[in-house]
N, C-alpha and C positions, 0 to 999 in steps of 0.2 A: 504493500500500500504506500502511495507517495505521500510525502510530507506536505503540510500546508505552509505556505510562505506569505508573509506580509511585508510590503515594501512602502517605505515612506520617503518622500522627496519634497523639498522646497523648490526644486528646479523644474517647475511645471508651468507650462504656458499652453492654453487651449488652442492657440493658433500656430505655434511653431516650436522648434527646439528638438535637438537630438535625443534628449532624455525622455521627453514625452513620446517621441517616436518609438524608442526602445521599449518603454513600458506598454504602449499600445500593442506592439508586436508580441511582447511576452504574454499579454492577456489573450490575444488571438491564438497563440500557440498552446496556451494552457488548456483551452477548450478542446483542441485536437488531441492533446496528450492526457486529458482528463486529470488535470492537476489543479488543486484549489489554490487560487492566488487572490490576495487582497492588496489593493493599491490605495494609499492614503495621500491626498494632495491638498494644498491650501486653496481656498476659494473665497468668494465674497459672502457665501452663506453655506450652512450645512446642507448636505444632500447625499443621496446614495444612488449609484447607477449600477444596475446589473449588466454584466458583460458576458452573455451566454450563461451556460449552466454552471461553469466553474470559476468565473471571474467576477470581481466586484470592485467598484471604485467608491471609496468614501471621500467626500469633500468636506473639509473642516474649515470653518471661518478663520481666515488668517489676516495678518496685518499687511498692508501694501508695502512693497519694498521701496526704499528710498533711492537705491542705486540702479535698480532695473525696473523701469516702468512696465506694467503689465503683469509683473510677478507678485506673489504674496508669500508670506512666511508663517509657518506654524511655530509660534514662540513657546517657551517652557510652560506658560500657563495652560497650554492645551493638554499637558500630561501630568503636571505636578499635583493638582488637586484631585481628591478621590472621585469627584464627579466630572472631571475634565473629559472632553470628547475622546482623546486618544486612549485614556484609561478605560473608558467604556468599550471602545472598539477592541482593545486588547483583551479585555475580560470576556467579551462575547465571542471573539474569534479563536483565542488561545492558539496562535500560530506556533509551529515548531521552529521556524526560523524567521527572524526579523532583520530586514535589510534597510539601512538608512543611507540615502543618497543626499547627504548634507553634512557640512562640517561646522556650522555656526550655531545651530539651536537644537538639532536632533541628536547630535553626538552624545549629549548628556543623558538623553533618554536611553541610549544604548548602554551607557555605563550603569545606570540604575537597574536595567534589566539584568545585566551581567552579575551585579552584586546582590540580586534578589531583593532590592530595596523598594521596588515600585509595586509589584503585584503579589508580594508575599513569598515566603521561603519555598513554597511548593511549585512555583512556576518559574522555569528557567529556560527560555528559548535560546537557540544559537543566535548571536548578534553579529552581523556582517556589515562592514562599510563598503559601499560602492563609490568609486572615485571616477568621475567623468570630466574632471578638469584639474588644473593645478592652482593651488592657492596663491603662489607667488606671482603667477601670470595675471590672475584676476586683481590682486592688490596693485600690481604695476599699472594695470589699465584704468583702475577706478580711484586709486588712492595716491600712490607715489612710487617712483622707481628708485628711491633712495636706498642705500645698502641697509640702513637700520630697519626698513620695512621688510626686506627679505630676511633679515635676522630674526625679526619678530615672527614671521611665517614659520621658520624652522622650529622656533621655541614652541609655538602654538601646536604645530603638527606633532611634535615629539611628546608633549605632555597633555594636551587637551583633545587630541583626536586619536592618534595611533593606539594608545592603551585603552581607549574606551570600548573597543570591539574585540571579539574573539579572533577574527581574521578579516582580511581585506581583499577586495577585487578592484583592479584598475583596468581601464578600457584600452590602454596602450602602454608600451614600454616607456614612452615619454612621460605619461602621467605617473607610472610606477616609480620613475626615477626620483620624484620628490619624496615618496615614502621610503625609498632605499636610504636616502640621506638621514632619515630620523629613526631608522629601525634598530639602531644600536643603543644599548643601555636599558633594556627592558628585561625584567626577570621572567615574565611570561613569554613563552615562545609563540609567536604569531606568524602565519604564512601570508604572503601576498601573491595572489594569482592574477595573471594578465588574461583578460577575456575581451576581445574586440567586439564592437557592435557590428551591425550588418546593413544590408540593402535589400530592397524589394525588387529582385531581378525580374519578376513577372510584370511589374508595373513600368519599370524603367528599362527600356529595351530599344535597340537600334531600328527595329522594324516599324516604329512609329514615325520615322522620317518620311516625308512626302513633299513633292514639289508644291502642292497646294498650301501646306502649313508653312513651308519656308517662305513662300510669297506673302502669306499673311503676316508673318513676323517682320519681313522687310517693310511691309506697308505700315505696320504699327509703329516701327521706329524710324520710318522715313529713309530707309537705306535703299540704295540703288540695287538693281538685280545683280547678283554675283558678289556682293559685298560679303566679307567675312564677319559673321555675327559672334561676338564675344558674350559670354553669359557669366554673371555672378548670381548665385542664389543663396540666401541666408539672411540672418538678422543683421540689421544695420546698427551695430553697437560698437563701442570703442575697442573691445578686444579683438575684433576681426581685421584690424589693420587695413581698412578700406581706402585710406589715402593712397596706398600703393596701386590700387585699381585705377583711380583717377589719374595719377601721375603717369602710369604706364600708357593709358589711353591718350594722354596729351602728347607723349613722345611718339606714339604711332601716328597721330595726326600730323605731327611735324614732318615725319619721314615719308608717309604715304597718305596724304589727305584724302578722306572719303573712302578709303579701302576697308576700314574697320568700323563697326558700329557696336556699341555696348548696350546690353540689356541687363537691367538690375531687377531681380525678382526677390522681393522681401520688404520688410518694414522695420522701423525702429526709431529711436530718438535721434539718430544722426541723419535721418532722411532729409529734413528741411535744409540743413547745411550742405549736404552733398548735392542736392538739386540746385541750389544757388551756385555752388562752385562749378558744377558741370555746365550749367547754363552760361557761365562766364568763360570757362576754359574750353568747353567742348560743345559749342552751339550746334544743335542738330545731330550730334554724334552719340548721345546717350539717352536712353529711354528708361524711365522708372515704371515698372509694372505693378508695384505694390505687392502685398501678400497674396499668394495664390493658394486659396484654401482647397481647391479641387485638385487632389493628387493626380488625377488623370490628365487634367489640363497642364499641370506642371511637368509631368512626364513628356507630354507632347512638345513643350517648349524646350526641354533638355534635348530631345532627339533631333530637333530641327535647328538648333544653334550649331556652331562649328567648333568653338573652343571654350572650355570652361576655365575661368580664371579664379583661382583660390589664393588670396593674398596673405593669409595668416601663418606666420612662421612658428607660432606657438599653439597650433590647433591641437586640442586634446586627442581627438580621433578624426572627426570629419566625415559625417554621413553624406553631406552634399557632394563632395568630390567623388566619393565612391558611387553615388547615384549617377554622376556624370560619366564615370567609367562604364557603368552598366548600360547607360543609354547610348554609348558609342561616341561620346565626345572626346576630343583631344584635351587632356588635362595639363594645365600649367600651374605649378604650385611650388612653394618653397621647399628646399631640400632638408628641412628640419621639422620636428614636431611629430604628432601622431599620424599625419598623412603618410609618413614613411612606413607605417604598419603594412600598407598594401601597395603603395605607389613606389616605383623605382624607375631606372633608366630604360627598362624594357617595355613599360606600359604607360609611361607618362613623361612629361618634360619637367624635371625638377631642377631648380636653379636657385641662385641667391635671390633673396627678396628685395630686389632693387628695380626701379623702372627700366634701367638699361638692360638688365638680364632678362626681365620678363618680356620686354618688347622684342628682344633678339630671339627668344624662344618662340614667340608668336609668329614672327616673320619666318622663322625656320619651318614651322608647321605649315604655313601657307605655301611655301615654295617647294616642299618635299612631299608630294602626294603619296608615293609608294611607302616611304618611311612612316608617314602618318597612319596609313591603313594598317601596317604591321603592328604598330603599338596599340591601335584601337582594338584590334582583334585580341591582342594579349590582355588589354584592359578588361574586356568583357569576360574573358576566361577567369581573370583574377576576381572580378566582382561575383561571379557565380560561386566561388569558394566561400564568400561571405553572405550567401543567401540567408535571409532571416530564419528560415526553418532550421538550417544547420546551426546558426548562432544560438537561437533560443533553446534548442535541444541540448547544446553544450552547457548553457547556463543551468538548466534543470539538473544535469548530471553533477555540476559543481555544487549546487545547493544541497543535493543529497550527500555529497562528500563532506561538505563543511558541517552539516548537521551531525553526521556520524563522527567526525573528528571531535566535536564539542562533547558528545556523549562519551567518547573514549579517547582521551588525549594520547594514549599509547599507540593508537592505530597508525599504521603506515599508510599515507594517502595514496590511492590509486592514481589520482590526478595530482602530479607534483606541482608545488608552487614555483613561482619565478625565484623567490628567495624567502628566507625566514628572518625574523628579528633575532637579535642575539643580546646576551648580557654585555655590559660595558667592558671593553678590553682594559685589562690592567697589567702593568709591567712591574716586575719585581727587580729591584736594584739593591744589592747588598742586604738581602733579606727584608727589604722594606717595600711594600706595595704602593705604587704611585699611579 
């Protein structure tokens, strides 16, 4: 009999976001695999949504986020009081494993469950931290890039996040690297597993490309027939490094006026400023499509563009670039970050995150048709390895493994972690431990 898992996250947006995409796919797969899954997310008011026979979403009233418009936070008051909503949900559901995808307010809930201080001595689920971003990157984007801020992040992760959980999951080696830096100095042995996210290969596919849709996109953005259509899809927020897209397009306009047109699919707080800058620097060469809620319509846009431009050198994983690879686009992305989980020189164009390097890569794609086709075929094959059905099945296996490890700490895991935490290294000199 499979275990029941409950997942909590503050990184939930009803309109977009890789984390919400992951959890939606996990719920869909849970019904196919007949596994009981509960998802708890912040919202404007309490509500419950049934997702098939085996899935359920609890919406808990949360506070608006000051740094990320459109997001809300479940604060400690949602679980500290005996009558608090999270306490009621936990008492009703009694999950075998609780996963927290948050490092600012829900990590303390995980610690209380580990210590049996929240629900009584008789209830002790496995508690797992899911990491879909790096704290140091987010703090650099929204607070400061000063060294003291990075130092604070390491202190926080070492003492207020890492030890709160039994074990940890990271979506990429890049994200896990931040945990590796703080995994030393803990008496309790914890594993860190790397489990990538995935892509809907059935929805995003090259077969959706058609002359009619290409002509429609050219008409929408005012591009002449035969122009190369560049696409960015994602949230318009500070951490995405969107200035690189604008600067790259400006450089292309200087070297080949009118040959390239930019489509931007997405929304966010940076949109007004980006529209003003594009209107000034790229008149008639950039088109803002807004948020595309219809996934089928978005897949058609992907398949009928030519090149996907992903500017973020610190992307935790990057579902959108993987969707581009599945849809048959040529991908230009930085040669760092979580995108390197699946993209390399055989299936994409990875380069330094500068306007010069990006524009050179885009020009090379336009001029080398045979080389472009070879990498696009390889890209599709890569994307198929990350099909959501395979990815979610792997997560289910890992949840079962982590639950078993918490019940028996002497168990040798079948699914080996990327690394374990360790006790602090000490050196003995002349009989004295230093």
